[in-house]
DRENGUKE-713009 format. One line per 2 residues: number of its first residue (from 0); their letters; for each residue x, y, z of C-alpha. Coordinates in steps of 0.05 Angstrom, whole numbers, plus 32768, in hexadecimal, padded with zeros to 4 digits. Each point is the difference from the previous one (the first is absolute). Layout:
REM residues N
NUM	A	X Y Z ~ ...
This chain:
REM residues 295
0	XX	7BE0 8809 7ABE ~ 7FF6 7FDE 8042
2	XX	7FD3 8018 8039 ~ 8021 8025 8039
4	XX	7FEC 8002 8048 ~ 8007 8042 8025
6	XX	8021 7FE2 803D ~ 8049 7FF0 8008
8	XX	8042 800F 8021 ~ 8047 800A 7FE7
10	XX	8043 8011 801E ~ 8042 8012 7FDD
12	XX	8042 8015 801F ~ 8044 8014 7FE8
14	XX	803A 802F 800B ~ 8025 8038 7FDF
16	XX	8042 8016 801E ~ 7FF7 800A 804A
18	XX	7FB4 8000 7FF9 ~ 7FD3 7FC4 800A
20	XX	7FB7 8004 7FEC ~ 7FC0 7FD8 8007
22	XX	7FBF 8008 7FD9 ~ 7FBF 7FE4 801A
24	XX	7FC0 8000 7FD7 ~ 7FBC 7FEB 801B
26	XX	7FC2 7FFF 7FD5 ~ 7FB6 7FF7 8013
28	XX	7FBD 800A 7FDE ~ 7FED 8046 7FE9
30	XX	7FD0 8022 7FD0 ~ 8039 8022 7FDD
32	XX	804B 8006 8006 ~ 8014 8020 8042
34	XX	804A 8003 800F ~ 8015 8011 8046
36	XX	804A 800F 7FFE ~ 8032 8006 8039
38	XX	8046 8016 7FED ~ 803B 8012 802E
40	XX	8010 8049 800A ~ 802D 8019 7FC9
42	XX	7FE5 7FCF 7FCB ~ 7FBE 8024 7FF2
44	XX	801B 800E 7FBA ~ 7FF2 7FB7 7FEE
46	XX	7FB5 8006 800B ~ 7FEC 8013 7FB8
48	XX	8028 7FC6 7FE3 ~ 7FE5 7FCF 8034
50	XX	7FB7 8013 7FF2 ~ 800B 7FFD 7FB5
52	XX	8020 7FBB 8003 ~ 7FC8 7FE3 802B
54	XX	7FCA 8023 7FD7 ~ 801B 7FE1 7FC0
56	XX	7FFB 7FBA 801E ~ 7FBF 8001 8028
58	XX	7FBC 801F 7FF3 ~ 7FDB 7FEF 8041
60	XX	800F 7FF3 8049 ~ 8014 8024 8040
62	XX	804C 7FFB 8002 ~ 802B 8010 803C
64	XX	8047 800D 7FE7 ~ 8039 800C 8031
66	XX	804B 8009 7FF8 ~ 8032 7FF8 8038
68	XX	8048 8016 7FF6 ~ 8039 7FF5 8032
70	XX	8049 8015 7FFE ~ 802E 7FC7 8014
72	XX	8040 8029 800D ~ 7FF6 804B 8005
74	XX	8039 8026 7FE0 ~ 8017 8040 8022
76	XX	802B 8039 7FEA ~ 8023 803A 8022
78	XX	7FEC 8044 7FE4 ~ 802E 803A 8010
80	XX	7FE2 8045 800C ~ 8034 8027 7FDB
82	XX	7FE4 8043 8014 ~ 8005 7FED 8049
84	XX	8047 7FE6 7FF6 ~ 8014 8041 7FDF
86	XX	7FE3 8027 803A ~ 8026 7FD5 8032
88	XX	8042 8009 7FDA ~ 7FF4 804B 7FFA
90	XX	7FF3 8005 804A ~ 8040 7FD9 800F
92	XX	8028 802F 7FD4 ~ 7FE0 803C 8021
94	XX	8012 7FE7 8045 ~ 8048 7FF4 7FEB
96	XX	802F 7FF3 803A ~ 7FC6 7FFC 8031
98	XX	7FF3 7FB8 7FEC ~ 802A 7FC2 7FF6
100	XX	8025 8009 7FBD ~ 8005 7FB5 7FF3
102	XX	7FD7 7FE5 7FC6 ~ 7FB7 7FF0 800E
104	XX	7FF4 7FB7 800F ~ 7FC8 7FD9 7FDF
106	XX	7FE0 7FED 8042 ~ 7FFF 804A 8012
108	XX	7FDD 8012 7FBF ~ 7FCD 7FC7 8009
110	XX	7FF2 801B 8046 ~ 7FEA 8043 7FE4
112	XX	7FB3 7FFF 7FFC ~ 7FE5 8006 7FBA
114	XX	8043 7FFB 7FDD ~ 7FF8 7FB8 7FE9
116	XX	7FBC 7FE0 7FF4 ~ 7FFC 7FB4 8000
118	XX	7FC4 7FEB 7FD6 ~ 7FE4 7FC8 7FD4
120	XX	8022 7FFF 7FBD ~ 7FD7 801D 7FC7
122	XX	7FF4 7FD4 7FC3 ~ 800D 801B 7FBB
124	XX	7FCA 8003 7FCA ~ 801A 7FC3 7FDC
126	XX	7FFD 7FD5 803F ~ 7FB9 8019 8010
128	XX	7FE8 7FF1 7FB9 ~ 801D 7FBA 8002
130	XX	7FDF 7FF3 8044 ~ 7FBC 8019 7FE7
132	XX	8005 7FD4 7FC2 ~ 800F 7FC3 802B
134	XX	7FC6 800F 802F ~ 7FD0 8008 7FC5
136	XX	8019 7FBE 7FE3 ~ 7FEE 7FE0 8043
138	XX	7FBA 801E 7FFB ~ 7FF9 7FE2 7FBA
140	XX	8011 7FBC 801D ~ 7FCD 8008 8037
142	XX	7FCA 8016 7FCF ~ 800E 7FC3 7FD5
144	XX	7FFB 7FD2 803C ~ 7FBF 8021 8016
146	XX	7FE4 7FF8 7FBA ~ 8013 7FB6 7FFF
148	XX	7FDD 7FF5 8043 ~ 7FC2 8024 7FE8
150	XX	7FFF 7FD7 7FC0 ~ 8007 7FBF 8028
152	XX	7FC5 8012 802B ~ 7FDA 8017 7FC1
154	XX	800B 7FBB 7FE1 ~ 7FE2 7FDF 803E
156	XX	7FC5 8030 7FFD ~ 7FF6 7FEF 7FB6
158	XX	7FF0 7FB8 8011 ~ 7FD0 8014 8038
160	XX	7FDC 8033 7FD6 ~ 7FF8 7FD1 7FC5
162	XX	7FE1 7FCC 802D ~ 7FD0 8034 801C
164	XX	7FEC 8018 7FBA ~ 7FF5 7FB7 7FEB
166	XX	7FD3 7FF7 803D ~ 7FD9 803E 7FEC
168	XX	7FF7 7FE3 7FBB ~ 7FE8 7FBE 801D
170	XX	7FCD 8021 802D ~ 7FE8 802B 7FC6
172	XX	7FF5 7FC0 7FD8 ~ 7FDB 7FE1 803A
174	XX	7FD1 803B 8003 ~ 7FF7 8000 7FB5
176	XX	7FEA 7FB6 7FFC ~ 7FD3 8001 803D
178	XX	7FBD 7FE4 7FE8 ~ 7FD7 8030 802B
180	XX	8018 803D 7FDA ~ 7FE6 7FE9 7FBD
182	XX	7FC6 8027 7FE3 ~ 7FD4 7FC2 8002
184	XX	800C 7FF5 804B ~ 7FF5 8049 8010
186	XX	7FBF 8000 7FD7 ~ 7FE6 7FC1 8022
188	XX	800F 801A 8045 ~ 7FE1 8044 7FF4
190	XX	7FC4 7FE0 7FDD ~ 7FF3 7FD3 803D
192	XX	8004 803C 802E ~ 7FD3 8028 7FD2
194	XX	7FCC 7FC7 8000 ~ 7FFE 8001 804C
196	XX	7FF5 804B 8000 ~ 7FC8 7FFD 7FCE
198	XX	7FE0 7FC6 8026 ~ 8000 8028 8041
200	XX	7FED 8042 7FDF ~ 7FDD 7FF4 7FBD
202	XX	7FEF 804A 7FF9 ~ 8049 8013 7FF5
204	XX	8011 801E 7FBD ~ 801E 7FC6 7FD9
206	XX	8022 802B 7FCC ~ 8021 802B 8035
208	XX	8018 7FC1 8025 ~ 801D 7FE2 7FC1
210	XX	8025 8040 7FF2 ~ 801D 8000 8046
212	XX	8014 7FB7 7FF8 ~ 8023 8010 7FBF
214	XX	8026 8039 8022 ~ 8015 7FD2 8039
216	XX	8018 7FCC 7FCF ~ 8029 8034 7FDB
218	XX	8020 8018 8041 ~ 8010 7FBA 8015
220	XX	8028 7FF2 7FC1 ~ 804B 7FFC 800F
222	XX	8018 7FFD 7FB8 ~ 8021 8044 8000
224	XX	8023 7FF5 8042 ~ 801A 7FBC 7FEA
226	XX	8019 801C 7FBE ~ 8024 8039 8023
228	XX	8020 7FCF 8032 ~ 801A 7FD7 7FC6
230	XX	801C 803D 7FDE ~ 8022 8016 8041
232	XX	801F 7FBA 8008 ~ 801E 8005 7FBA
234	XX	801B 8046 800F ~ 801E 7FE9 8043
236	XX	8023 7FC5 7FDF ~ 801C 802D 7FC9
238	XX	801A 8033 8033 ~ 8021 7FCA 802B
240	XX	8020 7FE2 7FC2 ~ 8018 8044 7FE9
242	XX	8021 800F 8044 ~ 8023 8041 8012
244	XX	7FDF 8036 8029 ~ 7FB7 7FE8 7FF8
246	XX	7FEB 8004 8049 ~ 7FD3 803D 7FF7
248	XX	7FDB 7FE0 7FC5 ~ 7FF6 7FBE 8025
250	XX	7FE6 8027 803C ~ 7FCD 8021 7FD3
252	XX	7FEC 7FBC 7FE4 ~ 7FF8 7FE6 8048
254	XX	7FCE 8038 800C ~ 7FDA 7FED 7FC1
256	XX	8000 7FB7 8015 ~ 7FE2 8015 8042
258	XX	7FCB 802B 7FE0 ~ 7FE7 7FC6 7FD5
260	XX	8000 7FCF 8039 ~ 7FD7 8030 802B
262	XX	7FCD 8007 7FC8 ~ 7FFC 7FB4 7FF7
264	XX	7FF3 7FF5 804A ~ 7FCA 8036 8001
266	XX	7FDD 7FE5 7FC2 ~ 8007 7FB6 8010
268	XX	7FC0 7FD7 8006 ~ 8026 7FBE 800A
270	XX	8022 7FE6 803F ~ 8038 7FE2 7FD5
272	XX	800C 8042 7FDC ~ 8000 8026 8042
274	XX	8032 7FCF 801E ~ 802D 8006 7FC3
276	XX	7FF9 804C 8002 ~ 8016 8002 8049
278	XX	803C 7FD4 7FF3 ~ 800F 802C 7FC4
280	XX	8002 803D 802D ~ 8030 7FDC 802F
282	XX	8030 7FEE 7FC8 ~ 7FFC 8046 7FE3
284	XX	8012 801E 8044 ~ 803C 7FD2 8004
286	XX	8013 8013 7FB9 ~ 7FFD 804A 800F
288	XX	8028 7FF7 8041 ~ 8038 7FDF 7FD9
290	XX	7FFD 8034 7FC8 ~ 800F 8036 8034
292	XX	8046 7FE3 8004 ~ 800F 8009 7FB6
294	X	8026 803A 7FE1
């Protein structure tokens, strides 16, 4: 599976009978899947199917989904109020010779308020079902286009993230081989400092001083942090190669990278290690920033 970004845009349009529709999908970063749906009045029945279709395709991202439907040529129909017509005819019969006995003209009937209602033609169930199916097919097309765009951006992010992980590995190796973090160098440095202390204050407890020196040497050791950084690099490479919705896991790894780099900087007793640790923090921040875009 390839990586997917959480940002993208897609548009799909089509028609069904007299109806023309346009879907627009916009996706940005989000902690989970948040679908904000806007449907025209009268099409609210599509909402469960829309949410299901999108939920099956995406697992993260804030999605704005809108549907616009227009009617190209409104169809109208004349609806006769038969009860009103019967009442009019009954009244005419009741009045008898008091009114014109000639047959009622159509224009006369149309002039009677409420007798004939001109309204938009009602669609039958089969037409409505066919229109809904065509609209949902358009949504499927838009979802596929959005997915393709998110995959394309994910492929670009893959290259960037792999370069950043490689840089983290290089900086970890630089820290590991720094001569000043070897036990011999640490011992020599602390021994020299200890000799100066004893020279200035010979009454100091030598055993206590040596114990403190041993404790300092232990705390200055970066072996555990380096080993954890190496393990995190391997895990990051595996996740990137696996692909799919791995954004959350990579974000967690970015936090662990940052934790180890902070510890290295705080324990460093070498200018070169400190410089590498600071650069490591910069690369990790860039890595985490890019990871925020992944599904």
